C-alpha positions in Angstrom: -6.9 -7.2 -22.5 -5.0 -9.1 -19.9 -3.2 -7.0 -17.3 0.3 -8.5 -17.0 2.2 -5.4 -16.0 1.6 -2.6 -13.4 2.4 -0.1 -16.2 -0.8 -1.1 -18.0 -2.9 0.4 -15.2 -4.1 4.0 -15.0 -3.0 5.4 -11.7 -5.6 8.1 -12.1 -8.3 5.6 -12.7 -10.5 3.7 -10.2 -10.6 0.0 -9.8 -12.6 -2.7 -8.0 -11.8 -6.0 -6.3 -13.2 -8.0 -9.3 -10.8 -6.2 -11.6 -7.9 -6.6 -9.1 -8.4 -10.4 -9.2 -7.7 -10.5 -12.9 -4.3 -8.8 -12.8 -1.5 -11.2 -13.6 1.7 -9.4 -12.7 4.5 -10.0 -10.2 4.4 -7.8 -7.0 1.7 -6.5 -4.8 -0.6 -3.5 -4.8 -3.3 -2.2 -2.5 -6.5 -0.7 -3.6 -7.7 2.1 -1.4 -11.1 3.6 -2.4 -10.3 2.4 -6.0 -6.9 3.9 -6.2 -3.8 1.9 -6.8 -0.9 1.9 -4.3 2.1 -0.2 -5.4 4.0 -2.0 -2.6 7.8 -2.2 -2.5 9.8 -5.0 -0.9 10.3 -4.3 2.8 13.8 -3.9 4.4 15.2 -6.5 6.8 14.4 -4.4 9.9 10.8 -4.2 8.9 10.5 -8.0 8.3 12.3 -8.8 11.6 9.7 -6.6 13.5 6.8 -8.1 11.7 8.1 -11.6 12.3 8.7 -11.0 16.0 5.2 -9.7 16.4 3.7 -12.6 14.4 5.5 -15.1 16.6 4.4 -13.5 19.9 0.7 -13.2 18.8 0.8 -16.7 17.1 2.1 -18.5 20.2 -0.6 -16.8 22.3 -3.4 -17.8 19.9 -2.4 -21.4 19.6 -5.6 -23.4 20.4 -7.7 -20.3 20.6 -10.5 -19.0 18.4 -8.7 -16.0 16.8 -6.1 -16.3 14.0 -3.2 -14.1 13.0 -2.1 -13.5 9.4 1.0 -12.0 8.0 1.4 -10.0 4.7 0.8 -10.7 1.9 -2.8 -11.4 2.8 -5.7 -9.7 1.1 -8.1 -7.9 3.4 -11.2 -6.7 1.6 -12.8 -3.8 3.5 -16.5 -2.9 2.8 -17.4 0.0 0.5 -20.6 2.0 0.7 -22.6 4.0 -1.9 -23.7 7.6 -1.4 -26.8 6.4 0.5 -24.8 4.2 2.9 -25.7 1.0 1.2 -23.1 -1.8 1.0 -21.5 -2.1 -2.4 -21.2 -5.7 -3.7 -17.8 -5.2 -5.4 -15.5 -3.4 -3.0 -12.9 -1.0 -4.1 -10.6 -1.5 -1.1 -8.1 -4.3 -0.7 -5.2 -3.8 1.7 -2.2 -5.9 2.7 -1.7 -5.1 6.5 1.6 -6.3 7.9 -0.3 -8.3 10.5 -4.0 -8.8 11.2 -5.9 -10.7 13.8 -9.3 -12.2 12.9 -11.7 -13.6 15.5 -14.8 -14.0 13.4 -13.5 -17.0 11.3 -16.5 -16.7 8.9 -14.7 -13.6 7.4 -11.8 -15.9 6.3 -12.0 -17.4 2.8 -9.5 -18.8 0.4 -8.7 -15.3 -0.9 -8.1 -13.7 2.5 -10.4 -11.8 4.8 -13.7 -10.4 3.7 -14.5 -7.7 6.3 -12.7 -5.9 9.1 -10.3 -7.8 11.2 -10.3 -7.3 14.9 -6.8 -5.9 15.0 -4.4 -4.5 12.4 -0.7 -3.8 12.7 1.4 -1.7 10.3 5.2 -1.4 10.7 6.1 1.9 9.1 8.7 2.3 6.3 9.6 5.5 4.5 7.5 4.5 1.4 4.4 3.6 3.4 4.4 5.9 6.4 2.0 8.6 5.0 -0.4 5.9 3.7 -0.4 4.0 7.0 -0.9 7.1 9.2 -3.6 8.7 7.0 -5.4 6.6 4.4 -5.2 3.3 6.2 -5.9 4.9 9.6 -9.1 6.4 8.3 -10.0 3.2 6.4 -9.5 1.0 9.5 -11.4 3.3 11.7 -14.3 3.5 9.2 -14.4 -0.2 8.7 -14.7 -0.9 12.5 -11.2 -2.4 13.2 -11.2 -2.6 17.0 -7.4 -2.1 17.5 -4.7 -0.5 15.3 -1.0 -0.6 16.1 1.4 1.6 14.3 5.0 0.6 14.8 7.8 3.2 14.3 11.0 1.0 13.8 13.6 3.7 14.1 12.2 5.3 17.2 11.3 1.9 18.7 7.8 3.1 19.5 4.3 1.6 19.1 1.2 3.7 19.1 -1.9 1.8 20.1 -5.3 3.0 19.0 -8.6 1.5 20.2 -12.0 2.1 18.6 -14.2 4.1 20.9 -17.7 5.2 19.6 -16.6 4.8 16.0 -13.3 6.7 16.3 -9.8 5.7 17.0 -8.5 7.0 20.3 -4.8 6.8 21.2 -4.5 4.3 24.1 -0.8 5.0 24.7 2.5 5.5 23.0 4.8 2.6 24.1 8.6 2.9 24.0 11.5 0.5 23.8 11.1 -2.0 26.7 7.5 -1.3 27.6 5.0 -4.2 28.0 2.0 -3.6 25.8 -1.4 -5.1 26.6 -3.4 -6.3 23.5 -6.9 -4.9 24.1 -8.6 -7.3 21.7 -6.8 -10.3 23.1 -7.2 -10.2 26.8 -4.3 -11.9 28.6 -1.7 -11.1 25.9 1.0 -8.6 26.8 3.8 -7.9 24.2 7.2 -7.1 25.7 8.8 -4.6 23.3 12.2 -5.7 24.4 11.5 -9.0 22.6 10.1 -7.1 19.5 12.8 -4.5 18.9 15.8 -7.0 19.0 
């Protein structure tokens, strides 16, 4: 049976990437460990921040090896069985607001297969819990080197770096701070240009 509506899916069920590819409905969802998380349309403030960050990073990366992608963009993170073996059909597909990928072999026509070097999530009321918990743990487990969590209302960015397999808070940057991008040496993001 063709899946043409989100309402046809069982939110208590578990799904894989191969099933996800067959869905034919409007809108976007994420799969996190097989569970469905619908995505709602972001507000203008969210899109402005994502756009500002995309421009800053994109300009810096022009002519360089790494590439930056903006949502919607499928990132398939690896899944493992109970013995630690890699599962061929992952059950985790996320749509980060922004991601930076330096290993271009991970990029294919469907998105990114594997962990990007950097992920950025701009929080909104509907996604904050997921971004701070499920995605935090997923990105850490997958080996994402740097994770930025943007708090739009507070005008704060928390920067996490992977240290010995765990995310450590590098710093909490506020309003007009200048934030170095650890995975892209030479890039510093001026928050005064982001939160405008």
